[in-house]
All heavy atoms as a GROMACS GRO file, in nm:
protein
  521
    1MET      N    1   0.605  -1.825   1.372
    1MET     CA    2   0.726  -1.838   1.295
    1MET      C    3   0.697  -1.804   1.147
    1MET      O    4   0.785  -1.738   1.088
    1MET     CB    5   0.776  -1.983   1.312
    1MET     CG    6   0.898  -2.006   1.241
    1MET     SD    7   1.039  -1.916   1.310
    1MET     CE    8   1.173  -1.978   1.224
    2LEU      N    9   0.583  -1.850   1.094
    2LEU     CA   10   0.554  -1.824   0.956
    2LEU      C   11   0.533  -1.681   0.938
    2LEU      O   12   0.567  -1.630   0.831
    2LEU     CB   13   0.430  -1.909   0.915
    2LEU     CG   14   0.392  -1.910   0.766
    2LEU    CD1   15   0.503  -1.966   0.687
    2LEU    CD2   16   0.271  -1.985   0.745
    3MET      N   17   0.466  -1.608   1.029
    3MET     CA   18   0.442  -1.467   1.023
    3MET      C   19   0.573  -1.385   1.021
    3MET      O   20   0.590  -1.285   0.947
    3MET     CB   21   0.359  -1.411   1.132
    3MET     CG   22   0.210  -1.450   1.114
    3MET     SD   23   0.117  -1.373   1.246
    3MET     CE   24  -0.048  -1.431   1.209
    4ALA      N   25   0.671  -1.435   1.102
    4ALA     CA   26   0.804  -1.363   1.103
    4ALA      C   27   0.875  -1.381   0.965
    4ALA      O   28   0.932  -1.283   0.921
    4ALA     CB   29   0.890  -1.424   1.219
    5LEU      N   30   0.871  -1.498   0.907
    5LEU     CA   31   0.931  -1.524   0.782
    5LEU      C   32   0.859  -1.439   0.674
    5LEU      O   33   0.926  -1.383   0.586
    5LEU     CB   34   0.930  -1.672   0.748
    5LEU     CG   35   1.018  -1.763   0.823
    5LEU    CD1   36   0.996  -1.909   0.787
    5LEU    CD2   37   1.163  -1.718   0.807
    6ALA      N   38   0.734  -1.426   0.683
    6ALA     CA   39   0.658  -1.344   0.587
    6ALA      C   40   0.692  -1.199   0.603
    6ALA      O   41   0.700  -1.120   0.507
    6ALA     CB   42   0.504  -1.365   0.602
    7ALA      N   43   0.712  -1.153   0.725
    7ALA     CA   44   0.746  -1.014   0.746
    7ALA      C   45   0.885  -0.985   0.694
    7ALA      O   46   0.907  -0.874   0.628
    7ALA     CB   47   0.742  -0.991   0.900
    8ILE      N   48   0.983  -1.074   0.708
    8ILE     CA   49   1.121  -1.056   0.653
    8ILE      C   50   1.102  -1.054   0.499
    8ILE      O   51   1.169  -0.972   0.437
    8ILE     CB   52   1.209  -1.163   0.699
    8ILE    CG1   53   1.239  -1.154   0.848
    8ILE    CG2   54   1.339  -1.157   0.622
    8ILE    CD1   55   1.312  -1.266   0.909
    9GLY      N   56   1.012  -1.141   0.449
    9GLY     CA   57   0.996  -1.138   0.294
    9GLY      C   58   0.940  -1.011   0.249
    9GLY      O   59   0.975  -0.961   0.139
   10VAL      N   60   0.852  -0.951   0.324
   10VAL     CA   61   0.786  -0.825   0.287
   10VAL      C   62   0.890  -0.715   0.289
   10VAL      O   63   0.897  -0.626   0.197
   10VAL     CB   64   0.669  -0.790   0.380
   10VAL    CG1   65   0.620  -0.642   0.360
   10VAL    CG2   66   0.553  -0.886   0.351
   11PHE      N   67   0.978  -0.714   0.388
   11PHE     CA   68   1.083  -0.612   0.397
   11PHE      C   69   1.180  -0.623   0.279
   11PHE      O   70   1.232  -0.522   0.229
   11PHE     CB   71   1.157  -0.617   0.529
   11PHE     CG   72   1.082  -0.564   0.644
   11PHE    CD1   73   1.075  -0.641   0.759
   11PHE    CD2   74   1.015  -0.448   0.638
   11PHE    CE1   75   1.002  -0.592   0.874
   11PHE    CE2   76   0.944  -0.391   0.738
   11PHE     CZ   77   0.938  -0.468   0.864
   12VAL      N   78   1.195  -0.750   0.233
   12VAL     CA   79   1.291  -0.768   0.121
   12VAL      C   80   1.223  -0.723  -0.006
   12VAL      O   81   1.288  -0.684  -0.103
   12VAL     CB   82   1.344  -0.920   0.124
   12VAL    CG1   83   1.406  -0.951  -0.010
   12VAL    CG2   84   1.423  -0.945   0.237
   13GLY      N   85   1.094  -0.739  -0.012
   13GLY     CA   86   1.015  -0.703  -0.134
   13GLY      C   87   0.955  -0.817  -0.214
   13GLY      O   88   0.932  -0.810  -0.333
   14SER      N   89   0.937  -0.932  -0.147
   14SER     CA   90   0.881  -1.045  -0.214
   14SER      C   91   0.732  -1.033  -0.222
   14SER      O   92   0.658  -1.007  -0.125
   14SER     CB   93   0.913  -1.174  -0.133
   14SER     OG   94   0.858  -1.282  -0.177
   15ARG      N   95   0.681  -1.059  -0.345
   15ARG     CA   96   0.534  -1.052  -0.367
   15ARG      C   97   0.462  -1.176  -0.306
   15ARG      O   98   0.359  -1.167  -0.254
   15ARG     CB   99   0.508  -1.054  -0.516
   15ARG     CG  100   0.360  -1.043  -0.547
   15ARG     CD  101   0.332  -1.021  -0.690
   15ARG     NE  102   0.386  -0.883  -0.728
   15ARG     CZ  103   0.421  -0.851  -0.854
   15ARG    NH1  104   0.413  -0.940  -0.955
   15ARG    NH2  105   0.464  -0.734  -0.882
   16ALA      N  106   0.532  -1.294  -0.301
   16ALA     CA  107   0.481  -1.416  -0.241
   16ALA      C  108   0.465  -1.398  -0.085
   16ALA      O  109   0.374  -1.445  -0.022
   16ALA     CB  110   0.562  -1.530  -0.271
   17ALA      N  111   0.562  -1.318  -0.029
   17ALA     CA  112   0.550  -1.289   0.119
   17ALA      C  113   0.431  -1.202   0.145
   17ALA      O  114   0.364  -1.216   0.251
   17ALA     CB  115   0.682  -1.227   0.170
   18ARG      N  116   0.410  -1.101   0.060
   18ARG     CA  117   0.286  -1.018   0.076
   18ARG      C  118   0.162  -1.101   0.068
   18ARG      O  119   0.070  -1.076   0.150
   18ARG     CB  120   0.289  -0.904  -0.023
   18ARG     CG  121   0.396  -0.803  -0.004
   18ARG     CD  122   0.400  -0.705  -0.113
   18ARG     NE  123   0.288  -0.612  -0.103
   18ARG     CZ  124   0.262  -0.515  -0.190
   18ARG    NH1  125   0.339  -0.505  -0.288
   18ARG    NH2  126   0.157  -0.440  -0.176
   19LEU      N  127   0.154  -1.188  -0.024
   19LEU     CA  128   0.040  -1.276  -0.037
   19LEU      C  129   0.025  -1.367   0.078
   19LEU      O  130  -0.093  -1.386   0.132
   19LEU     CB  131   0.045  -1.357  -0.168
   19LEU     CG  132  -0.074  -1.450  -0.198
   19LEU    CD1  133  -0.202  -1.375  -0.214
   19LEU    CD2  134  -0.045  -1.541  -0.317
   20THR      N  135   0.133  -1.417   0.127
   20THR     CA  136   0.130  -1.505   0.247
   20THR      C  137   0.082  -1.417   0.370
   20THR      O  138  -0.002  -1.469   0.451
   20THR     CB  139   0.274  -1.563   0.283
   20THR    OG1  140   0.308  -1.638   0.170
   20THR    CG2  141   0.263  -1.650   0.408
   21GLY      N  142   0.122  -1.296   0.386
   21GLY     CA  143   0.082  -1.210   0.497
   21GLY      C  144  -0.063  -1.178   0.486
   21GLY      O  145  -0.132  -1.176   0.586
   22VAL      N  146  -0.115  -1.155   0.368
   22VAL     CA  147  -0.260  -1.133   0.344
   22VAL      C  148  -0.341  -1.257   0.389
   22VAL      O  149  -0.446  -1.244   0.462
   22VAL     CB  150  -0.290  -1.091   0.203
   22VAL    CG1  151  -0.443  -1.091   0.176
   22VAL    CG2  152  -0.238  -0.955   0.180
   23CYS      N  153  -0.297  -1.372   0.345
   23CYS     CA  154  -0.367  -1.499   0.387
   23CYS      C  155  -0.363  -1.520   0.532
   23CYS      O  156  -0.465  -1.558   0.596
   23CYS     CB  157  -0.303  -1.615   0.311
   23CYS     SG  158  -0.332  -1.616   0.130
   24LEU      N  159  -0.250  -1.501   0.600
   24LEU     CA  160  -0.244  -1.512   0.742
   24LEU      C  161  -0.324  -1.413   0.823
   24LEU      O  162  -0.387  -1.450   0.919
   24LEU     CB  163  -0.097  -1.503   0.792
   24LEU     CG  164  -0.012  -1.622   0.748
   24LEU    CD1  165   0.138  -1.599   0.778
   24LEU    CD2  166  -0.064  -1.751   0.808
   25ALA      N  167  -0.325  -1.293   0.768
   25ALA     CA  168  -0.412  -1.191   0.837
   25ALA      C  169  -0.564  -1.220   0.819
   25ALA      O  170  -0.639  -1.204   0.912
   25ALA     CB  171  -0.380  -1.052   0.786
   26ALA      N  172  -0.596  -1.266   0.698
   26ALA     CA  173  -0.738  -1.311   0.680
   26ALA      C  174  -0.772  -1.432   0.764
   26ALA      O  175  -0.885  -1.434   0.820
   26ALA     CB  176  -0.761  -1.348   0.533
   27LEU      N  177  -0.685  -1.520   0.784
   27LEU     CA  178  -0.712  -1.634   0.868
   27LEU      C  179  -0.723  -1.588   1.017
   27LEU      O  180  -0.822  -1.638   1.092
   27LEU     CB  181  -0.598  -1.735   0.868
   27LEU     CG  182  -0.614  -1.867   0.938
   27LEU    CD1  183  -0.729  -1.943   0.876
   27LEU    CD2  184  -0.480  -1.944   0.926
   28CYS      N  185  -0.652  -1.488   1.067
   28CYS     CA  186  -0.661  -1.431   1.189
   28CYS      C  187  -0.793  -1.362   1.210
   28CYS      O  188  -0.858  -1.369   1.313
   28CYS     CB  189  -0.545  -1.342   1.224
   28CYS     SG  190  -0.551  -1.262   1.381
   29LEU      N  191  -0.835  -1.287   1.107
   29LEU     CA  192  -0.958  -1.215   1.107
   29LEU      C  193  -1.076  -1.313   1.128
   29LEU      O  194  -1.168  -1.293   1.206
   29LEU     CB  195  -0.974  -1.143   0.979
   29LEU     CG  196  -1.097  -1.053   0.952
   29LEU    CD1  197  -1.102  -0.933   1.044
   29LEU    CD2  198  -1.108  -1.010   0.815
   30VAL      N  199  -1.076  -1.421   1.047
   30VAL     CA  200  -1.186  -1.519   1.062
   30VAL      C  201  -1.179  -1.585   1.192
   30VAL      O  202  -1.285  -1.619   1.258
   30VAL     CB  203  -1.185  -1.616   0.945
   30VAL    CG1  204  -1.283  -1.730   0.964
   30VAL    CG2  205  -1.203  -1.543   0.808
   31GLY      N  206  -1.061  -1.614   1.243
   31GLY     CA  207  -1.046  -1.685   1.373
   31GLY      C  208  -1.093  -1.606   1.488
   31GLY      O  209  -1.137  -1.665   1.587
   32GLN      N  210  -1.085  -1.472   1.485
   32GLN     CA  211  -1.128  -1.389   1.587
   32GLN      C  212  -1.284  -1.389   1.607
   32GLN      O  213  -1.329  -1.353   1.709
   32GLN     CB  214  -1.083  -1.250   1.575
   32GLN     CG  215  -0.929  -1.231   1.600
   32GLN     CD  216  -0.900  -1.267   1.742
   32GLN    OE1  217  -0.974  -1.234   1.837
   32GLN    NE2  218  -0.796  -1.344   1.762
   33MET      N  219  -1.350  -1.435   1.506
   33MET     CA  220  -1.493  -1.445   1.513
   33MET      C  221  -1.540  -1.547   1.620
   33MET      O  222  -1.655  -1.539   1.676
   33MET     CB  223  -1.559  -1.474   1.378
   33MET     CG  224  -1.545  -1.356   1.286
   33MET     SD  225  -1.627  -1.398   1.134
   33MET     CE  226  -1.571  -1.258   1.033
   34ILE      N  227  -1.454  -1.647   1.646
   34ILE     CA  228  -1.483  -1.748   1.745
   34ILE      C  229  -1.486  -1.684   1.886
   34ILE      O  230  -1.568  -1.716   1.967
   34ILE     CB  231  -1.382  -1.859   1.739
   34ILE    CG1  232  -1.393  -1.934   1.606
   34ILE    CG2  233  -1.404  -1.963   1.858
   34ILE    CD1  234  -1.280  -2.034   1.582
   35PHE      N  235  -1.400  -1.592   1.908
   35PHE     CA  236  -1.384  -1.529   2.041
   35PHE      C  237  -1.472  -1.409   2.062
   35PHE      O  238  -1.469  -1.345   2.166
   35PHE     CB  239  -1.239  -1.494   2.063
   35PHE     CG  240  -1.143  -1.609   2.069
   35PHE    CD1  241  -1.056  -1.634   1.967
   35PHE    CD2  242  -1.147  -1.698   2.173
   35PHE    CE1  243  -0.973  -1.741   1.965
   35PHE    CE2  244  -1.061  -1.808   2.176
   35PHE     CZ  245  -0.979  -1.831   2.072
   36LEU      N  246  -1.547  -1.367   1.958
   36LEU     CA  247  -1.628  -1.253   1.965
   36LEU      C  248  -1.726  -1.256   2.082
   36LEU      O  249  -1.743  -1.147   2.149
   36LEU     CB  250  -1.706  -1.226   1.837
   36LEU     CG  251  -1.742  -1.090   1.802
   36LEU    CD1  252  -1.641  -0.991   1.808
   36LEU    CD2  253  -1.811  -1.081   1.655
   37PRO      N  254  -1.793  -1.360   2.111
   37PRO     CA  255  -1.889  -1.356   2.227
   37PRO      C  256  -1.821  -1.348   2.368
   37PRO      O  257  -1.877  -1.299   2.452
   37PRO     CB  258  -1.970  -1.488   2.215
   37PRO     CG  259  -1.942  -1.538   2.082
   37PRO     CD  260  -1.812  -1.486   2.035
   38VAL      N  261  -1.698  -1.396   2.372
   38VAL     CA  262  -1.627  -1.401   2.500
   38VAL      C  263  -1.549  -1.275   2.528
   38VAL      O  264  -1.556  -1.218   2.637
   38VAL     CB  265  -1.530  -1.527   2.498
   38VAL    CG1  266  -1.462  -1.538   2.638
   38VAL    CG2  267  -1.602  -1.650   2.483
   39TYR      N  268  -1.476  -1.230   2.427
   39TYR     CA  269  -1.395  -1.111   2.442
   39TYR      C  270  -1.433  -1.006   2.324
   39TYR      O  271  -1.356  -0.995   2.221
   39TYR     CB  272  -1.248  -1.138   2.431
   39TYR     CG  273  -1.196  -1.230   2.541
   39TYR    CD1  274  -1.158  -1.360   2.507
   39TYR    CD2  275  -1.192  -1.191   2.667
   39TYR    CE1  276  -1.118  -1.453   2.600
   39TYR    CE2  277  -1.136  -1.276   2.769
   39TYR     CZ  278  -1.104  -1.406   2.735
   39TYR     OH  279  -1.062  -1.490   2.827
   40PRO      N  280  -1.543  -0.937   2.338
   40PRO     CA  281  -1.592  -0.867   2.217
   40PRO      C  282  -1.499  -0.743   2.180
   40PRO      O  283  -1.471  -0.726   2.066
   40PRO     CB  284  -1.728  -0.815   2.266
   40PRO     CG  285  -1.734  -0.827   2.413
   40PRO     CD  286  -1.635  -0.937   2.452
   41PHE      N  287  -1.449  -0.670   2.278
   41PHE     CA  288  -1.370  -0.556   2.251
   41PHE      C  289  -1.232  -0.598   2.200
   41PHE      O  290  -1.178  -0.541   2.102
   41PHE     CB  291  -1.353  -0.463   2.368
   41PHE     CG  292  -1.482  -0.399   2.416
   41PHE    CD1  293  -1.536  -0.424   2.531
   41PHE    CD2  294  -1.551  -0.318   2.327
   41PHE    CE1  295  -1.662  -0.372   2.578
   41PHE    CE2  296  -1.669  -0.259   2.359
   41PHE     CZ  297  -1.722  -0.292   2.493
   42TRP      N  298  -1.164  -0.695   2.259
   42TRP     CA  299  -1.044  -0.742   2.215
   42TRP      C  300  -1.052  -0.810   2.075
   42TRP      O  301  -0.965  -0.786   1.989
   42TRP     CB  302  -0.984  -0.834   2.315
   42TRP     CG  303  -0.845  -0.892   2.272
   42TRP    CD1  304  -0.822  -1.016   2.220
   42TRP    CD2  305  -0.727  -0.818   2.270
   42TRP    NE1  306  -0.688  -1.029   2.196
   42TRP    CE2  307  -0.629  -0.913   2.221
   42TRP    CE3  308  -0.692  -0.696   2.308
   42TRP    CZ2  309  -0.505  -0.870   2.213
   42TRP    CZ3  310  -0.559  -0.659   2.294
   42TRP    CH2  311  -0.464  -0.743   2.243
   43SER      N  312  -1.156  -0.876   2.052
   43SER     CA  313  -1.175  -0.938   1.915
   43SER      C  314  -1.194  -0.838   1.813
   43SER      O  315  -1.137  -0.844   1.702
   43SER     CB  316  -1.294  -1.038   1.923
   43SER     OG  317  -1.273  -1.146   2.004
   44LEU      N  318  -1.278  -0.733   1.841
   44LEU     CA  319  -1.294  -0.626   1.745
   44LEU      C  320  -1.170  -0.553   1.717
   44LEU      O  321  -1.135  -0.511   1.608
   44LEU     CB  322  -1.405  -0.535   1.789
   44LEU     CG  323  -1.544  -0.591   1.784
   44LEU    CD1  324  -1.643  -0.494   1.847
   44LEU    CD2  325  -1.584  -0.614   1.644
   45PHE      N  326  -1.090  -0.526   1.824
   45PHE     CA  327  -0.960  -0.458   1.809
   45PHE      C  328  -0.867  -0.537   1.714
   45PHE      O  329  -0.803  -0.489   1.629
   45PHE     CB  330  -0.900  -0.426   1.936
   45PHE     CG  331  -0.762  -0.369   1.932
   45PHE    CD1  332  -0.747  -0.239   1.892
   45PHE    CD2  333  -0.649  -0.448   1.965
   45PHE    CE1  334  -0.620  -0.179   1.883
   45PHE    CE2  335  -0.519  -0.396   1.950
   45PHE     CZ  336  -0.506  -0.262   1.920
   46THR      N  337  -0.856  -0.666   1.749
   46THR     CA  338  -0.770  -0.761   1.667
   46THR      C  339  -0.824  -0.772   1.523
   46THR      O  340  -0.736  -0.776   1.431
   46THR     CB  341  -0.761  -0.897   1.729
   46THR    OG1  342  -0.728  -0.883   1.869
   46THR    CG2  343  -0.662  -0.982   1.665
   47MET      N  344  -0.951  -0.767   1.505
   47MET     CA  345  -1.004  -0.778   1.364
   47MET      C  346  -0.973  -0.650   1.292
   47MET      O  347  -0.936  -0.653   1.174
   47MET     CB  348  -1.155  -0.805   1.374
   47MET     CG  349  -1.191  -0.940   1.415
   47MET     SD  350  -1.365  -0.956   1.459
   47MET     CE  351  -1.435  -0.991   1.300
   48LEU      N  352  -0.986  -0.532   1.358
   48LEU     CA  353  -0.944  -0.409   1.296
   48LEU      C  354  -0.794  -0.402   1.260
   48LEU      O  355  -0.766  -0.360   1.151
   48LEU     CB  356  -0.973  -0.290   1.391
   48LEU     CG  357  -0.939  -0.148   1.345
   48LEU    CD1  358  -1.021  -0.118   1.222
   48LEU    CD2  359  -0.954  -0.053   1.450
   49VAL      N  360  -0.713  -0.454   1.346
   49VAL     CA  361  -0.573  -0.460   1.317
   49VAL      C  362  -0.540  -0.553   1.194
   49VAL      O  363  -0.461  -0.519   1.100
   49VAL     CB  364  -0.491  -0.504   1.444
   49VAL    CG1  365  -0.340  -0.533   1.400
   49VAL    CG2  366  -0.499  -0.395   1.545
   50SER      N  367  -0.612  -0.666   1.190
   50SER     CA  368  -0.598  -0.752   1.076
   50SER      C  369  -0.649  -0.687   0.949
   50SER      O  370  -0.578  -0.702   0.838
   50SER     CB  371  -0.678  -0.880   1.101
   50SER     OG  372  -0.634  -0.951   1.207
   51LEU      N  373  -0.757  -0.612   0.953
   51LEU     CA  374  -0.787  -0.543   0.827
   51LEU      C  375  -0.695  -0.434   0.791
   51LEU      O  376  -0.666  -0.426   0.667
   51LEU     CB  377  -0.934  -0.472   0.863
   51LEU     CG  378  -1.057  -0.567   0.851
   51LEU    CD1  379  -1.176  -0.488   0.899
   51LEU    CD2  380  -1.070  -0.622   0.719
   52LEU      N  381  -0.634  -0.365   0.888
   52LEU     CA  382  -0.531  -0.262   0.855
   52LEU      C  383  -0.412  -0.335   0.789
   52LEU      O  384  -0.349  -0.279   0.700
   52LEU     CB  385  -0.494  -0.182   0.975
   52LEU     CG  386  -0.605  -0.084   1.020
   52LEU    CD1  387  -0.557  -0.020   1.151
   52LEU    CD2  388  -0.632   0.021   0.916
   53VAL      N  389  -0.377  -0.453   0.838
   53VAL     CA  390  -0.261  -0.524   0.785
   53VAL      C  391  -0.287  -0.567   0.642
   53VAL      O  392  -0.204  -0.556   0.550
   53VAL     CB  393  -0.217  -0.646   0.871
   53VAL    CG1  394  -0.128  -0.740   0.802
   53VAL    CG2  395  -0.165  -0.602   1.009
   54ILE      N  396  -0.409  -0.616   0.620
   54ILE     CA  397  -0.450  -0.655   0.475
   54ILE      C  398  -0.443  -0.540   0.388
   54ILE      O  399  -0.391  -0.545   0.276
   54ILE     CB  400  -0.588  -0.722   0.484
   54ILE    CG1  401  -0.576  -0.859   0.557
   54ILE    CG2  402  -0.641  -0.738   0.342
   54ILE    CD1  403  -0.712  -0.918   0.581
   55TYR      N  404  -0.496  -0.423   0.438
   55TYR     CA  405  -0.493  -0.302   0.351
   55TYR      C  406  -0.350  -0.259   0.323
   55TYR      O  407  -0.315  -0.221   0.212
   55TYR     CB  408  -0.577  -0.192   0.418
   55TYR     CG  409  -0.556  -0.061   0.344
   55TYR    CD1  410  -0.627  -0.040   0.221
   55TYR    CD2  411  -0.472   0.044   0.396
   55TYR    CE1  412  -0.614   0.085   0.154
   55TYR    CE2  413  -0.459   0.164   0.322
   55TYR     CZ  414  -0.531   0.181   0.201
   55TYR     OH  415  -0.512   0.295   0.134
   56GLY      N  416  -0.269  -0.266   0.421
   56GLY     CA  417  -0.131  -0.221   0.412
   56GLY      C  418  -0.054  -0.311   0.312
   56GLY      O  419   0.035  -0.270   0.240
   57LEU      N  420  -0.086  -0.435   0.313
   57LEU     CA  421  -0.012  -0.531   0.219
   57LEU      C  422  -0.068  -0.522   0.084
   57LEU      O  423   0.010  -0.550  -0.009
   57LEU     CB  424  -0.025  -0.675   0.277
   57LEU     CG  425   0.060  -0.698   0.400
   57LEU    CD1  426   0.028  -0.841   0.447
   57LEU    CD2  427   0.199  -0.685   0.375
   58LEU      N  428  -0.194  -0.482   0.065
   58LEU     CA  429  -0.247  -0.480  -0.074
   58LEU      C  430  -0.237  -0.338  -0.140
   58LEU      O  431  -0.250  -0.332  -0.264
   58LEU     CB  432  -0.396  -0.523  -0.066
   58LEU     CG  433  -0.427  -0.666  -0.035
   58LEU    CD1  434  -0.572  -0.689  -0.029
   58LEU    CD2  435  -0.357  -0.759  -0.133
   59ALA      N  436  -0.217  -0.243  -0.056
   59ALA     CA  437  -0.212  -0.103  -0.111
   59ALA      C  438  -0.085  -0.085  -0.193
   59ALA      O  439   0.022  -0.134  -0.162
   59ALA     CB  440  -0.215   0.004  -0.002
   60GLU      N  441  -0.100  -0.008  -0.305
   60GLU     CA  442   0.016   0.010  -0.395
   60GLU      C  443   0.100   0.125  -0.330
   60GLU      O  444   0.058   0.231  -0.296
   60GLU     CB  445  -0.039   0.065  -0.527
   60GLU     CG  446   0.070   0.076  -0.631
   60GLU     CD  447   0.131  -0.060  -0.677
   60GLU    OE1  448   0.061  -0.154  -0.672
   60GLU    OE2  449   0.246  -0.053  -0.711
   61PRO      N  450   0.237   0.090  -0.312
   61PRO     CA  451   0.319   0.191  -0.256
   61PRO      C  452   0.346   0.307  -0.355
   61PRO      O  453   0.401   0.287  -0.458
   61PRO     CB  454   0.452   0.117  -0.221
   61PRO     CG  455   0.447   0.000  -0.310
   61PRO     CD  456   0.308  -0.034  -0.333
   62ARG      N  457   0.303   0.428  -0.320
   62ARG     CA  458   0.315   0.541  -0.414
   62ARG      C  459   0.439   0.618  -0.396
   62ARG      O  460   0.484   0.700  -0.478
   62ARG     CB  461   0.193   0.629  -0.400
   62ARG     CG  462   0.064   0.560  -0.445
   62ARG     CD  463  -0.048   0.656  -0.433
   62ARG     NE  464  -0.169   0.576  -0.443
   62ARG     CZ  465  -0.287   0.612  -0.411
   62ARG    NH1  466  -0.306   0.732  -0.357
   62ARG    NH2  467  -0.390   0.537  -0.428
   63HIS      N  468   0.505   0.609  -0.275
   63HIS     CA  469   0.619   0.696  -0.236
   63HIS      C  470   0.749   0.635  -0.285
   63HIS      O  471   0.850   0.712  -0.279
   63HIS     CB  472   0.617   0.720  -0.084
   63HIS     CG  473   0.640   0.590  -0.011
   63HIS    ND1  474   0.538   0.505   0.016
   63HIS    CD2  475   0.747   0.543   0.053
   63HIS    CE1  476   0.586   0.405   0.085
   63HIS    NE2  477   0.714   0.419   0.106
   64VAL      N  478   0.750   0.515  -0.337
   64VAL     CA  479   0.875   0.454  -0.376
   64VAL      C  480   0.869   0.433  -0.529
   64VAL      O  481   0.791   0.357  -0.578
   64VAL     CB  482   0.900   0.318  -0.304
   64VAL    CG1  483   1.023   0.253  -0.349
   64VAL    CG2  484   0.888   0.326  -0.154
   65HIS      N  485   0.954   0.505  -0.596
   65HIS     CA  486   0.956   0.501  -0.743
   65HIS      C  487   1.046   0.387  -0.783
   65HIS      O  488   1.162   0.381  -0.729
   65HIS     CB  489   0.997   0.635  -0.806
   65HIS     CG  490   0.896   0.746  -0.771
   65HIS    ND1  491   0.778   0.746  -0.827
   65HIS    CD2  492   0.912   0.845  -0.690
   65HIS    CE1  493   0.713   0.850  -0.777
   65HIS    NE2  494   0.795   0.916  -0.697
   66GLY      N  495   1.004   0.300  -0.874
   66GLY     CA  496   1.087   0.193  -0.922
   66GLY      C  497   1.102   0.075  -0.831
   66GLY      O  498   1.182  -0.010  -0.846
   67ALA      N  499   1.012   0.067  -0.728
   67ALA     CA  500   1.022  -0.047  -0.643
   67ALA      C  501   0.962  -0.170  -0.704
   67ALA      O  502   0.867  -0.156  -0.788
   67ALA     CB  503   0.949  -0.014  -0.507
   68ARG      N  504   1.011  -0.281  -0.678
   68ARG     CA  505   0.967  -0.406  -0.732
   68ARG      C  506   0.850  -0.477  -0.651
   68ARG      O  507   0.819  -0.579  -0.668
   68ARG     CB  508   1.069  -0.502  -0.753
   68ARG     CG  509   1.144  -0.558  -0.637
   68ARG     CD  510   1.247  -0.655  -0.670
   68ARG     NE  511   1.279  -0.737  -0.550
   68ARG     CZ  512   1.268  -0.864  -0.552
   68ARG    NH1  513   1.243  -0.928  -0.666
   68ARG    NH2  514   1.284  -0.934  -0.439
   69VAL      N  515   0.805  -0.400  -0.552
   69VAL     CA  516   0.707  -0.458  -0.458
   69VAL      C  517   0.576  -0.468  -0.525
   69VAL      O  518   0.533  -0.378  -0.598
   69VAL     CB  519   0.701  -0.377  -0.333
   69VAL    CG1  520   0.591  -0.435  -0.238
   69VAL    CG2  521   0.833  -0.376  -0.260
   0.00000   0.00000   0.00000
């Protein structure tokens, strides 16, 4: 539920929602380390997706001029 609210906030352009999304993705990234011995490929895939989400939320949008994001 919190991720869905953060996603809506990111679409609206809220900086706090982007920070919340980064924190939740980092928490997911660390949490996947617990499952690494049991499900190695799935855990690595989920960790990669979490890293891409963090990059996407932290990268400066260059294609939108005048955006408040």
